[in-house]
Every structure is written in C-alpha cells, then in structure tokens.
All heavy atoms as a GROMACS GRO file, in nm:
protein
  614
    1MET      N    1  16.263   8.724  12.016
    1MET     CA    2  16.359   8.822  11.973
    1MET      C    3  16.365   8.933  12.076
    1MET      O    4  16.279   8.941  12.163
    1MET     CB    5  16.325   8.875  11.836
    1MET     CG    6  16.207   8.969  11.829
    1MET     SD    7  16.200   9.050  11.671
    1MET     CE    8  16.180   9.216  11.723
    2THR      N    9  16.464   9.016  12.062
    2THR     CA   10  16.482   9.129  12.153
    2THR      C   11  16.494   9.256  12.070
    2THR      O   12  16.565   9.259  11.970
    2THR     CB   13  16.610   9.110  12.238
    2THR    OG1   14  16.600   8.988  12.309
    2THR    CG2   15  16.625   9.222  12.338
    3ILE      N   16  16.423   9.360  12.114
    3ILE     CA   17  16.433   9.491  12.050
    3ILE      C   18  16.521   9.579  12.138
    3ILE      O   19  16.503   9.584  12.259
    3ILE     CB   20  16.295   9.559  12.035
    3ILE    CG1   21  16.206   9.480  11.943
    3ILE    CG2   22  16.311   9.702  11.983
    3ILE    CD1   23  16.066   9.538  11.931
    4GLU      N   24  16.615   9.648  12.075
    4GLU     CA   25  16.701   9.742  12.145
    4GLU      C   26  16.667   9.882  12.099
    4GLU      O   27  16.680   9.915  11.982
    4GLU     CB   28  16.847   9.710  12.115
    4GLU     CG   29  16.946   9.798  12.188
    4GLU     CD   30  17.088   9.760  12.152
    4GLU    OE1   31  17.134   9.654  12.197
    4GLU    OE2   32  17.151   9.838  12.078
    5THR      N   33  16.618   9.962  12.193
    5THR     CA   34  16.585  10.102  12.164
    5THR      C   35  16.684  10.192  12.234
    5THR      O   36  16.762  10.147  12.317
    5THR     CB   37  16.441  10.136  12.212
    5THR    OG1   38  16.435  10.122  12.355
    5THR    CG2   39  16.337  10.045  12.148
    6THR      N   40  16.677  10.321  12.204
    6THR     CA   41  16.756  10.421  12.274
    6THR      C   42  16.663  10.495  12.368
    6THR      O   43  16.559  10.545  12.325
    6THR     CB   44  16.820  10.520  12.174
    6THR    OG1   45  16.902  10.445  12.083
    6THR    CG2   46  16.904  10.624  12.246
    7GLY      N   47  16.698  10.498  12.496
    7GLY     CA   48  16.616  10.569  12.594
    7GLY      C   49  16.600  10.714  12.554
    7GLY      O   50  16.699  10.782  12.527
    8ARG      N   51  16.477  10.761  12.547
    8ARG     CA   52  16.453  10.896  12.499
    8ARG      C   53  16.502  11.003  12.596
    8ARG      O   54  16.530  11.115  12.556
    8ARG     CB   55  16.304  10.915  12.466
    8ARG     CG   56  16.212  10.904  12.581
    8ARG     CD   57  16.064  10.897  12.536
    8ARG     NE   58  15.978  10.892  12.652
    8ARG     CZ   59  15.963  10.784  12.728
    8ARG    NH1   60  16.030  10.674  12.701
    8ARG    NH2   61  15.884  10.788  12.832
    9ARG      N   62  16.516  10.972  12.722
    9ARG     CA   63  16.568  11.068  12.820
    9ARG      C   64  16.715  11.043  12.850
    9ARG      O   65  16.794  11.137  12.855
    9ARG     CB   66  16.487  11.060  12.949
    9ARG     CG   67  16.347  11.110  12.934
    9ARG     CD   68  16.274  11.111  13.064
    9ARG     NE   69  16.134  11.150  13.044
    9ARG     CZ   70  16.039  11.127  13.130
    9ARG    NH1   71  16.065  11.064  13.242
    9ARG    NH2   72  15.916  11.166  13.104
   10SER      N   73  16.750  10.917  12.871
   10SER     CA   74  16.887  10.883  12.912
   10SER      C   75  16.983  10.873  12.795
   10SER      O   76  17.104  10.893  12.813
   10SER     CB   77  16.887  10.749  12.987
   10SER     OG   78  16.856  10.643  12.897
   11GLY      N   79  16.932  10.837  12.676
   11GLY     CA   80  17.019  10.814  12.562
   11GLY      C   81  17.090  10.680  12.567
   11GLY      O   82  17.173  10.649  12.482
   12LEU      N   83  17.059  10.599  12.668
   12LEU     CA   84  17.123  10.468  12.685
   12LEU      C   85  17.044  10.360  12.614
   12LEU      O   86  16.923  10.371  12.597
   12LEU     CB   87  17.132  10.434  12.834
   12LEU     CG   88  17.216  10.529  12.919
   12LEU    CD1   89  17.203  10.493  13.066
   12LEU    CD2   90  17.361  10.524  12.875
   13PRO      N   91  17.112  10.253  12.573
   13PRO     CA   92  17.040  10.142  12.508
   13PRO      C   93  16.948  10.071  12.608
   13PRO      O   94  16.985  10.051  12.723
   13PRO     CB   95  17.151  10.049  12.461
   13PRO     CG   96  17.279  10.106  12.504
   13PRO     CD   97  17.255  10.232  12.578
   14ARG      N   98  16.830  10.036  12.560
   14ARG     CA   99  16.731   9.964  12.639
   14ARG      C  100  16.686   9.843  12.560
   14ARG      O  101  16.661   9.855  12.439
   14ARG     CB  102  16.610  10.052  12.670
   14ARG     CG  103  16.642  10.182  12.741
   14ARG     CD  104  16.683  10.154  12.883
   14ARG     NE  105  16.709  10.278  12.953
   14ARG     CZ  106  16.787  10.288  13.057
   14ARG    NH1  107  16.848  10.181  13.103
   14ARG    NH2  108  16.806  10.403  13.116
   15THR      N  109  16.677   9.728  12.623
   15THR     CA  110  16.632   9.609  12.551
   15THR      C  111  16.506   9.553  12.614
   15THR      O  112  16.486   9.564  12.736
   15THR     CB  113  16.741   9.500  12.551
   15THR    OG1  114  16.774   9.466  12.685
   15THR    CG2  115  16.865   9.545  12.477
   16VAL      N  116  16.422   9.494  12.530
   16VAL     CA  117  16.300   9.431  12.577
   16VAL      C  118  16.275   9.306  12.492
   16VAL      O  119  16.282   9.311  12.370
   16VAL     CB  120  16.180   9.528  12.573
   16VAL    CG1  121  16.151   9.577  12.433
   16VAL    CG2  122  16.056   9.466  12.633
   17PRO      N  123  16.250   9.192  12.559
   17PRO     CA  124  16.216   9.072  12.482
   17PRO      C  125  16.071   9.078  12.436
   17PRO      O  126  15.984   9.121  12.511
   17PRO     CB  127  16.237   8.958  12.584
   17PRO     CG  128  16.221   9.022  12.717
   17PRO     CD  129  16.261   9.166  12.700
   18VAL      N  130  16.046   9.040  12.312
   18VAL     CA  131  15.910   9.043  12.255
   18VAL      C  132  15.890   8.920  12.168
   18VAL      O  133  15.984   8.853  12.126
   18VAL     CB  134  15.885   9.170  12.171
   18VAL    CG1  135  15.891   9.296  12.257
   18VAL    CG2  136  15.983   9.180  12.056
   19LEU      N  137  15.766   8.893  12.140
   19LEU     CA  138  15.729   8.788  12.046
   19LEU      C  139  15.687   8.857  11.917
   19LEU      O  140  15.607   8.950  11.919
   19LEU     CB  141  15.613   8.706  12.102
   19LEU     CG  142  15.565   8.589  12.018
   19LEU    CD1  143  15.676   8.486  12.003
   19LEU    CD2  144  15.444   8.525  12.083
   20ALA      N  145  15.744   8.815  11.805
   20ALA     CA  146  15.719   8.883  11.678
   20ALA      C  147  15.682   8.783  11.570
   20ALA      O  148  15.714   8.665  11.578
   20ALA     CB  149  15.842   8.960  11.634
   21THR      N  150  15.615   8.836  11.469
   21THR     CA  151  15.588   8.760  11.348
   21THR      C  152  15.677   8.817  11.239
   21THR      O  153  15.684   8.938  11.222
   21THR     CB  154  15.440   8.775  11.306
   21THR    OG1  155  15.358   8.726  11.412
   21THR    CG2  156  15.410   8.700  11.180
   22ARG      N  157  15.745   8.727  11.167
   22ARG     CA  158  15.837   8.773  11.063
   22ARG      C  159  15.789   8.726  10.926
   22ARG      O  160  15.757   8.610  10.906
   22ARG     CB  161  15.977   8.718  11.088
   22ARG     CG  162  16.078   8.764  10.984
   22ARG     CD  163  16.216   8.715  11.015
   22ARG     NE  164  16.311   8.765  10.916
   22ARG     CZ  165  16.440   8.738  10.917
   22ARG    NH1  166  16.491   8.661  11.011
   22ARG    NH2  167  16.518   8.786  10.824
   23VAL      N  168  15.787   8.820  10.833
   23VAL     CA  169  15.760   8.791  10.692
   23VAL      C  170  15.870   8.860  10.613
   23VAL      O  171  15.872   8.983  10.603
   23VAL     CB  172  15.621   8.839  10.647
   23VAL    CG1  173  15.600   8.812  10.499
   23VAL    CG2  174  15.511   8.775  10.731
   24GLY      N  175  15.965   8.783  10.563
   24GLY     CA  176  16.078   8.841  10.490
   24GLY      C  177  16.161   8.928  10.582
   24GLY      O  178  16.204   8.884  10.688
   25ASP      N  179  16.181   9.053  10.542
   25ASP     CA  180  16.258   9.148  10.622
   25ASP      C  181  16.169   9.239  10.706
   25ASP      O  182  16.212   9.346  10.748
   25ASP     CB  183  16.348   9.232  10.531
   25ASP     CG  184  16.469   9.154  10.483
   25ASP    OD1  185  16.506   9.055  10.549
   25ASP    OD2  186  16.527   9.191  10.380
   26HIS      N  187  16.045   9.199  10.729
   26HIS     CA  188  15.952   9.278  10.811
   26HIS      C  189  15.907   9.196  10.932
   26HIS      O  190  15.876   9.078  10.919
   26HIS     CB  191  15.830   9.321  10.729
   26HIS     CG  192  15.865   9.418  10.623
   26HIS    ND1  193  15.901   9.379  10.496
   26HIS    CD2  194  15.872   9.553  10.625
   26HIS    CE1  195  15.928   9.486  10.423
   26HIS    NE2  196  15.912   9.594  10.500
   27LEU      N  197  15.906   9.262  11.046
   27LEU     CA  198  15.860   9.201  11.170
   27LEU      C  199  15.743   9.282  11.224
   27LEU      O  200  15.738   9.404  11.208
   27LEU     CB  201  15.972   9.202  11.275
   27LEU     CG  202  16.099   9.130  11.236
   27LEU    CD1  203  16.219   9.192  11.304
   27LEU    CD2  204  16.088   8.985  11.273
   28THR      N  205  15.649   9.213  11.288
   28THR     CA  206  15.536   9.280  11.351
   28THR      C  207  15.530   9.237  11.496
   28THR      O  208  15.535   9.118  11.527
   28THR     CB  209  15.404   9.246  11.281
   28THR    OG1  210  15.415   9.282  11.143
   28THR    CG2  211  15.288   9.320  11.343
   29VAL      N  212  15.520   9.335  11.584
   29VAL     CA  213  15.511   9.313  11.728
   29VAL      C  214  15.389   9.391  11.777
   29VAL      O  215  15.361   9.499  11.724
   29VAL     CB  216  15.637   9.366  11.801
   29VAL    CG1  217  15.629   9.345  11.949
   29VAL    CG2  218  15.762   9.304  11.743
   30SER      N  219  15.318   9.338  11.876
   30SER     CA  220  15.204   9.414  11.927
   30SER      C  221  15.197   9.403  12.079
   30SER      O  222  15.254   9.314  12.140
   30SER     CB  223  15.073   9.362  11.866
   30SER     OG  224  15.051   9.229  11.902
   31THR      N  225  15.128   9.499  12.137
   31THR     CA  226  15.103   9.502  12.281
   31THR      C  227  14.974   9.578  12.307
   31THR      O  228  14.940   9.670  12.232
   31THR     CB  229  15.220   9.567  12.359
   31THR    OG1  230  15.190   9.565  12.499
   31THR    CG2  231  15.245   9.710  12.316
   32VAL      N  232  14.904   9.542  12.413
   32VAL     CA  233  14.783   9.615  12.451
   32VAL      C  234  14.815   9.724  12.554
   32VAL      O  235  14.729   9.806  12.584
   32VAL     CB  236  14.674   9.520  12.508
   32VAL    CG1  237  14.626   9.425  12.400
   32VAL    CG2  238  14.725   9.442  12.628
   33ARG      N  239  14.937   9.725  12.601
   33ARG     CA  240  14.976   9.826  12.700
   33ARG      C  241  15.006   9.959  12.632
   33ARG      O  242  15.087   9.967  12.541
   33ARG     CB  243  15.099   9.779  12.777
   33ARG     CG  244  15.070   9.655  12.861
   33ARG     CD  245  15.187   9.617  12.946
   33ARG     NE  246  15.220   9.728  13.035
   33ARG     CZ  247  15.340   9.747  13.086
   33ARG    NH1  248  15.438   9.666  13.056
   33ARG    NH2  249  15.364   9.848  13.166
   34ASN      N  250  14.940  10.064  12.678
   34ASN     CA  251  14.962  10.198  12.622
   34ASN      C  252  15.079  10.270  12.687
   34ASN      O  253  15.129  10.368  12.634
   34ASN     CB  254  14.837  10.284  12.638
   34ASN     CG  255  14.731  10.247  12.539
   34ASN    OD1  256  14.762  10.217  12.425
   34ASN    ND2  257  14.606  10.249  12.581
   35ASP      N  258  15.123  10.222  12.804
   35ASP     CA  259  15.228  10.292  12.878
   35ASP      C  260  15.365  10.228  12.865
   35ASP      O  261  15.455  10.256  12.942
   35ASP     CB  262  15.189  10.303  13.026
   35ASP     CG  263  15.170  10.167  13.092
   35ASP    OD1  264  15.160  10.066  13.020
   35ASP    OD2  265  15.164  10.163  13.216
   36SER      N  266  15.382  10.141  12.767
   36SER     CA  267  15.512  10.075  12.747
   36SER      C  268  15.618  10.177  12.707
   36SER      O  269  15.603  10.250  12.609
   36SER     CB  270  15.501   9.968  12.637
   36SER     OG  271  15.414   9.866  12.678
   37GLN      N  272  15.726  10.179  12.784
   37GLN     CA  273  15.834  10.274  12.758
   37GLN      C  274  15.904  10.245  12.626
   37GLN      O  275  15.947  10.336  12.557
   37GLN     CB  276  15.934  10.274  12.874
   37GLN     CG  277  15.875  10.321  13.006
   37GLN     CD  278  15.818  10.461  12.997
   37GLN    OE1  279  15.885  10.552  12.950
   37GLN    NE2  280  15.695  10.478  13.041
   38TRP      N  281  15.913  10.118  12.589
   38TRP     CA  282  15.981  10.085  12.464
   38TRP      C  283  15.904  10.138  12.344
   38TRP      O  284  15.964  10.177  12.245
   38TRP     CB  285  16.009   9.935  12.453
   38TRP     CG  286  15.891   9.844  12.450
   38TRP    CD1  287  15.824   9.793  12.557
   38TRP    CD2  288  15.827   9.791  12.335
   38TRP    NE1  289  15.722   9.711  12.515
   38TRP    CE2  290  15.722   9.708  12.378
   38TRP    CE3  291  15.848   9.804  12.198
   38TRP    CZ2  292  15.638   9.640  12.290
   38TRP    CZ3  293  15.765   9.736  12.112
   38TRP    CH2  294  15.662   9.655  12.158
   39LEU      N  295  15.770  10.147  12.353
   39LEU     CA  296  15.692  10.209  12.246
   39LEU      C  297  15.724  10.358  12.236
   39LEU      O  298  15.744  10.410  12.126
   39LEU     CB  299  15.542  10.193  12.271
   39LEU     CG  300  15.481  10.056  12.250
   39LEU    CD1  301  15.333  10.059  12.286
   39LEU    CD2  302  15.500  10.008  12.109
   40ARG      N  303  15.729  10.422  12.349
   40ARG     CA  304  15.762  10.566  12.350
   40ARG      C  305  15.903  10.592  12.298
   40ARG      O  306  15.927  10.691  12.229
   40ARG     CB  307  15.745  10.622  12.490
   40ARG     CG  308  15.600  10.622  12.535
   40ARG     CD  309  15.586  10.677  12.673
   40ARG     NE  310  15.447  10.669  12.714
   40ARG     CZ  311  15.405  10.694  12.836
   40ARG    NH1  312  15.492  10.730  12.930
   40ARG    NH2  313  15.277  10.686  12.867
   41ASN      N  314  15.996  10.502  12.332
   41ASN     CA  315  16.132  10.516  12.282
   41ASN      C  316  16.137  10.503  12.130
   41ASN      O  317  16.209  10.578  12.063
   41ASN     CB  318  16.225  10.413  12.346
   41ASN     CG  319  16.253  10.442  12.492
   41ASN    OD1  320  16.232  10.552  12.540
   41ASN    ND2  321  16.299  10.341  12.563
   42ILE      N  322  16.060  10.410  12.073
   42ILE     CA  323  16.055  10.395  11.928
   42ILE      C  324  15.992  10.517  11.864
   42ILE      O  325  16.038  10.563  11.759
   42ILE     CB  326  15.979  10.266  11.889
   42ILE    CG1  327  16.061  10.143  11.926
   42ILE    CG2  328  15.947  10.265  11.739
   42ILE    CD1  329  15.988  10.012  11.911
   43GLU      N  330  15.888  10.573  11.925
   43GLU     CA  331  15.826  10.693  11.870
   43GLU      C  332  15.924  10.811  11.870
   43GLU      O  333  15.920  10.894  11.780
   43GLU     CB  334  15.699  10.728  11.950
   43GLU     CG  335  15.586  10.631  11.925
   43GLU     CD  336  15.467  10.651  12.016
   43GLU    OE1  337  15.485  10.691  12.133
   43GLU    OE2  338  15.356  10.623  11.971
   44ALA      N  339  16.014  10.815  11.967
   44ALA     CA  340  16.113  10.923  11.975
   44ALA      C  341  16.230  10.901  11.879
   44ALA      O  342  16.287  10.997  11.827
   44ALA     CB  343  16.165  10.936  12.118
   45ASP      N  344  16.266  10.774  11.855
   45ASP     CA  345  16.378  10.741  11.766
   45ASP      C  346  16.346  10.608  11.699
   45ASP      O  347  16.350  10.503  11.764
   45ASP     CB  348  16.508  10.732  11.845
   45ASP     CG  349  16.629  10.703  11.758
   45ASP    OD1  350  16.615  10.687  11.634
   45ASP    OD2  351  16.740  10.694  11.815
   46SER      N  352  16.317  10.612  11.572
   46SER     CA  353  16.274  10.492  11.500
   46SER      C  354  16.387  10.395  11.465
   46SER      O  355  16.362  10.284  11.419
   46SER     CB  356  16.199  10.530  11.372
   46SER     OG  357  16.285  10.598  11.284
   47ASN      N  358  16.512  10.436  11.486
   47ASN     CA  359  16.625  10.346  11.461
   47ASN      C  360  16.641  10.252  11.580
   47ASN      O  361  16.662  10.296  11.692
   47ASN     CB  362  16.754  10.426  11.440
   47ASN     CG  363  16.746  10.511  11.316
   47ASN    OD1  364  16.715  10.461  11.209
   47ASN    ND2  365  16.772  10.640  11.330
   48VAL      N  366  16.628  10.123  11.552
   48VAL     CA  367  16.635  10.023  11.658
   48VAL      C  368  16.732   9.913  11.618
   48VAL      O  369  16.771   9.901  11.503
   48VAL     CB  370  16.496   9.962  11.686
   48VAL    CG1  371  16.398  10.067  11.735
   48VAL    CG2  372  16.440   9.889  11.565
   49GLY      N  373  16.768   9.834  11.716
   49GLY     CA  374  16.844   9.712  11.693
   49GLY      C  375  16.752   9.595  11.722
   49GLY      O  376  16.667   9.603  11.809
   50VAL      N  377  16.768   9.489  11.647
   50VAL     CA  378  16.687   9.369  11.667
   50VAL      C  379  16.782   9.252  11.680
   50VAL      O  380  16.869   9.232  11.596
   50VAL     CB  381  16.591   9.348  11.547
   50VAL    CG1  382  16.514   9.219  11.564
   50VAL    CG2  383  16.497   9.465  11.533
   51TRP      N  384  16.767   9.175  11.787
   51TRP     CA  385  16.848   9.056  11.806
   51TRP      C  386  16.770   8.936  11.758
   51TRP      O  387  16.666   8.901  11.813
   51TRP     CB  388  16.885   9.041  11.953
   51TRP     CG  389  16.989   9.141  11.996
   51TRP    CD1  390  16.966   9.266  12.044
   51TRP    CD2  391  17.129   9.124  11.991
   51TRP    NE1  392  17.084   9.329  12.068
   51TRP    CE2  393  17.186   9.243  12.039
   51TRP    CE3  394  17.212   9.020  11.953
   51TRP    CZ2  395  17.324   9.261  12.048
   51TRP    CZ3  396  17.349   9.038  11.963
   51TRP    CH2  397  17.403   9.157  12.010
   52LEU      N  398  16.819   8.875  11.648
   52LEU     CA  399  16.758   8.755  11.591
   52LEU      C  400  16.864   8.647  11.580
   52LEU      O  401  16.973   8.672  11.527
   52LEU     CB  402  16.705   8.784  11.449
   52LEU     CG  403  16.585   8.875  11.435
   52LEU    CD1  404  16.563   8.911  11.289
   52LEU    CD2  405  16.462   8.808  11.491
   53TYR      N  406  16.834   8.530  11.630
   53TYR     CA  407  16.925   8.416  11.618
   53TYR      C  408  17.065   8.449  11.669
   53TYR      O  409  17.165   8.408  11.610
   53TYR     CB  410  16.931   8.366  11.473
   53TYR     CG  411  16.795   8.345  11.412
   53TYR    CD1  412  16.750   8.426  11.309
   53TYR    CD2  413  16.710   8.246  11.461
   53TYR    CE1  414  16.624   8.408  11.254
   53TYR    CE2  415  16.584   8.228  11.407
   53TYR     CZ  416  16.541   8.308  11.304
   53TYR     OH  417  16.416   8.292  11.250
   54GLY      N  418  17.072   8.526  11.776
   54GLY     CA  419  17.200   8.558  11.837
   54GLY      C  420  17.281   8.666  11.768
   54GLY      O  421  17.394   8.693  11.805
   55ARG      N  422  17.222   8.730  11.666
   55ARG     CA  423  17.292   8.837  11.593
   55ARG      C  424  17.211   8.965  11.594
   55ARG      O  425  17.089   8.962  11.584
   55ARG     CB  426  17.318   8.796  11.449
   55ARG     CG  427  17.412   8.680  11.439
   55ARG     CD  428  17.434   8.643  11.296
   55ARG     NE  429  17.517   8.524  11.292
   55ARG     CZ  430  17.629   8.516  11.224
   55ARG    NH1  431  17.672   8.618  11.154
   55ARG    NH2  432  17.699   8.405  11.226
   56ARG      N  433  17.281   9.076  11.603
   56ARG     CA  434  17.214   9.206  11.604
   56ARG      C  435  17.198   9.257  11.462
   56ARG      O  436  17.291   9.254  11.383
   56ARG     CB  437  17.296   9.308  11.685
   56ARG     CG  438  17.224   9.439  11.707
   56ARG     CD  439  17.309   9.531  11.792
   56ARG     NE  440  17.238   9.649  11.832
   56ARG     CZ  441  17.217   9.755  11.753
   56ARG    NH1  442  17.264   9.756  11.630
   56ARG    NH2  443  17.151   9.860  11.798
   57ARG      N  444  17.077   9.305  11.432
   57ARG     CA  445  17.048   9.364  11.300
   57ARG      C  446  16.997   9.506  11.322
   57ARG      O  447  16.921   9.532  11.415
   57ARG     CB  448  16.938   9.285  11.228
   57ARG     CG  449  16.970   9.140  11.196
   57ARG     CD  450  17.040   9.120  11.065
   57ARG     NE  451  16.978   9.181  10.949
   57ARG     CZ  452  16.892   9.120  10.868
   57ARG    NH1  453  16.854   8.996  10.891
   57ARG    NH2  454  16.844   9.185  10.762
   58GLN      N  455  17.038   9.596  11.237
   58GLN     CA  456  16.984   9.733  11.238
   58GLN      C  457  16.846   9.728  11.175
   58GLN      O  458  16.822   9.652  11.081
   58GLN     CB  459  17.074   9.826  11.160
   58GLN     CG  460  17.201   9.864  11.231
   58GLN     CD  461  17.174   9.944  11.355
   58GLN    OE1  462  17.198   9.896  11.464
   58GLN    NE2  463  17.121  10.063  11.342
   59ALA      N  464  16.757   9.814  11.223
   59ALA     CA  465  16.622   9.817  11.170
   59ALA      C  466  16.559   9.954  11.194
   59ALA      O  467  16.612  10.036  11.270
   59ALA     CB  468  16.537   9.709  11.237
   60THR      N  469  16.448   9.976  11.126
   60THR     CA  470  16.367  10.095  11.144
   60THR      C  471  16.228  10.051  11.187
   60THR      O  472  16.173   9.958  11.129
   60THR     CB  473  16.358  10.175  11.012
   60THR    OG1  474  16.491  10.203  10.968
   60THR    CG2  475  16.283  10.305  11.032
   61ALA      N  476  16.174  10.118  11.288
   61ALA     CA  477  16.044  10.077  11.342
   61ALA      C  478  15.946  10.193  11.340
   61ALA      O  479  15.984  10.309  11.347
   61ALA     CB  480  16.061  10.028  11.486
   62SER      N  481  15.817  10.158  11.329
   62SER     CA  482  15.711  10.258  11.339
   62SER      C  483  15.600  10.200  11.424
   62SER      O  484  15.573  10.080  11.423
   62SER     CB  485  15.659  10.296  11.200
   62SER     OG  486  15.606  10.183  11.135
   63VAL      N  487  15.533  10.288  11.500
   63VAL     CA  488  15.428  10.248  11.593
   63VAL      C  489  15.294  10.294  11.541
   63VAL      O  490  15.279  10.409  11.499
   63VAL     CB  491  15.452  10.309  11.733
   63VAL    CG1  492  15.340  10.273  11.829
   63VAL    CG2  493  15.588  10.266  11.789
   64ALA      N  494  15.196  10.204  11.544
   64ALA     CA  495  15.056  10.237  11.513
   64ALA      C  496  14.978  10.216  11.642
   64ALA      O  497  14.966  10.103  11.691
   64ALA     CB  498  15.002  10.150  11.401
   65ARG      N  499  14.928  10.326  11.698
   65ARG     CA  500  14.854  10.320  11.826
   65ARG      C  501  14.707  10.290  11.801
   65ARG      O  502  14.649  10.335  11.704
   65ARG     CB  503  14.869  10.451  11.901
   65ARG     CG  504  15.010  10.479  11.946
   65ARG     CD  505  15.025  10.450  12.087
   65ARG     NE  506  15.155  10.491  12.139
   65ARG     CZ  507  15.193  10.456  12.259
   65ARG    NH1  508  15.114  10.386  12.335
   65ARG    NH2  509  15.310  10.491  12.302
   66GLY      N  510  14.648  10.216  11.892
   66GLY     CA  511  14.506  10.182  11.886
   66GLY      C  512  14.474  10.091  12.004
   66GLY      O  513  14.547  10.088  12.103
   67THR      N  514  14.366  10.016  11.996
   67THR     CA  515  14.334   9.920  12.101
   67THR      C  516  14.446   9.820  12.115
   67THR      O  517  14.486   9.782  12.224
   67THR     CB  518  14.202   9.847  12.069
   67THR    OG1  519  14.100   9.944  12.050
   67THR    CG2  520  14.164   9.752  12.180
   68LEU      N  521  14.499   9.776  12.002
   68LEU     CA  522  14.616   9.690  11.997
   68LEU      C  523  14.728   9.771  11.932
   68LEU      O  524  14.722   9.805  11.814
   68LEU     CB  525  14.586   9.565  11.913
   68LEU     CG  526  14.698   9.463  11.902
   68LEU    CD1  527  14.727   9.401  12.039
   68LEU    CD2  528  14.659   9.355  11.803
   69ASN      N  529  14.827   9.809  12.011
   69ASN     CA  530  14.939   9.887  11.959
   69ASN      C  531  15.029   9.795  11.879
   69ASN      O  532  15.069   9.689  11.926
   69ASN     CB  533  15.018   9.950  12.074
   69ASN     CG  534  14.930  10.042  12.156
   69ASN    OD1  535  14.868  10.132  12.102
   69ASN    ND2  536  14.921  10.016  12.285
   70THR      N  537  15.061   9.835  11.758
   70THR     CA  538  15.139   9.752  11.668
   70THR      C  539  15.268   9.823  11.628
   70THR      O  540  15.266   9.942  11.597
   70THR     CB  541  15.059   9.719  11.540
   70THR    OG1  542  14.935   9.661  11.579
   70THR    CG2  543  15.132   9.623  11.453
   71VAL      N  544  15.376   9.750  11.628
   71VAL     CA  545  15.505   9.802  11.584
   71VAL      C  546  15.546   9.724  11.460
   71VAL      O  547  15.550   9.601  11.461
   71VAL     CB  548  15.614   9.787  11.693
   71VAL    CG1  549  15.748   9.838  11.643
   71VAL    CG2  550  15.571   9.859  11.820
   72ARG      N  551  15.575   9.796  11.353
   72ARG     CA  552  15.624   9.734  11.230
   72ARG      C  553  15.771   9.766  11.218
   72ARG      O  554  15.812   9.883  11.226
   72ARG     CB  555  15.548   9.788  11.110
   72ARG     CG  556  15.591   9.727  10.979
   72ARG     CD  557  15.500   9.768  10.867
   72ARG     NE  558  15.554   9.736  10.738
   72ARG     CZ  559  15.533   9.621  10.675
   72ARG    NH1  560  15.456   9.531  10.730
   72ARG    NH2  561  15.585   9.597  10.557
   73ILE      N  562  15.850   9.662  11.200
   73ILE     CA  563  15.995   9.676  11.198
   73ILE      C  564  16.046   9.630  11.062
   73ILE      O  565  16.011   9.521  11.017
   73ILE     CB  566  16.060   9.593  11.310
   73ILE    CG1  567  16.006   9.636  11.446
   73ILE    CG2  568  16.212   9.602  11.304
   73ILE    CD1  569  16.040   9.543  11.559
   74GLU      N  570  16.128   9.713  11.000
   74GLU     CA  571  16.190   9.677  10.874
   74GLU      C  572  16.340   9.658  10.896
   74GLU      O  573  16.409   9.751  10.936
   74GLU     CB  574  16.168   9.785  10.768
   74GLU     CG  575  16.226   9.749  10.634
   74GLU     CD  576  16.195   9.852  10.527
   74GLU    OE1  577  16.111   9.941  10.549
   74GLU    OE2  578  16.257   9.842  10.420
   75LEU      N  579  16.386   9.536  10.873
   75LEU     CA  580  16.529   9.504  10.890
   75LEU      C  581  16.609   9.568  10.777
   75LEU      O  582  16.566   9.569  10.662
   75LEU     CB  583  16.550   9.353  10.888
   75LEU     CG  584  16.483   9.274  11.000
   75LEU    CD1  585  16.497   9.125  10.972
   75LEU    CD2  586  16.542   9.311  11.134
   76GLN      N  587  16.726   9.619  10.813
   76GLN     CA  588  16.818   9.674  10.713
   76GLN      C  589  16.894   9.558  10.649
   76GLN      O  590  16.916   9.456  10.712
   76GLN     CB  591  16.913   9.774  10.778
   76GLN     CG  592  16.844   9.890  10.845
   76GLN     CD  593  16.760   9.970  10.749
   76GLN    OE1  594  16.801  10.001  10.639
   76GLN    NE2  595  16.639  10.005  10.792
   77PRO      N  596  16.939   9.574  10.525
   77PRO     CA  597  17.017   9.468  10.461
   77PRO      C  598  17.144   9.435  10.540
   77PRO      O  599  17.204   9.524  10.601
   77PRO     CB  600  17.053   9.526  10.325
   77PRO     CG  601  16.955   9.637  10.302
   77PRO     CD  602  16.918   9.689  10.438
   78VAL      N  603  17.183   9.309  10.539
   78VAL     CA  604  17.306   9.266  10.606
   78VAL      C  605  17.424   9.311  10.522
   78VAL      O  606  17.426   9.293  10.401
   78VAL     CB  607  17.307   9.112  10.623
   78VAL    CG1  608  17.438   9.067  10.686
   78VAL    CG2  609  17.190   9.066  10.704
   79ALA      N  610  17.522   9.372  10.589
   79ALA     CA  611  17.639   9.422  10.517
   79ALA      C  612  17.737   9.314  10.486
   79ALA      O  613  17.746   9.213  10.539
   79ALA     CB  614  17.707   9.531  10.599
   0.00000   0.00000   0.00000
C-alpha cells in the first residue's frame, strides 16, 4: 500500500510505499527508522490518504515512537 501525507513544510502531497497489516478498517505500519520524514509528516497532520487496491481512501493516522515506531491508521468509511 501507499501512504500519502502532506509535507509539513511544503504543504505538498508526499507518498511512500509501505507494508501494512490490515484488520478491518485499521492498518498497522512500522519502521525502525527514527528520521523518516513520513512519520514526522503524520505527527504534524494526522489526516492521510491510503492507496489500497488502486483506490484512494481517507484515513487518520497516529504515531507511537519507540524502538519500533508504529503507525496506526484508521480508514474512513467509503462514501
């Protein structure tokens, strides 16, 4: 899947491919990198886009920092 964030400085859309685990309308993504810009972008603006199966979905994300940084994403209902 691909996560689309908003650049915290530029305000432009930024995309990054990630591997996620999905359970219902919740996705979990993790990384061991502390300097990932996409993590910082999510911390600045939790509204993200998620590309699944060729379609964009609106979502809300939150970051839990630690040895393994984890992002929990909640998909918004399909309109």
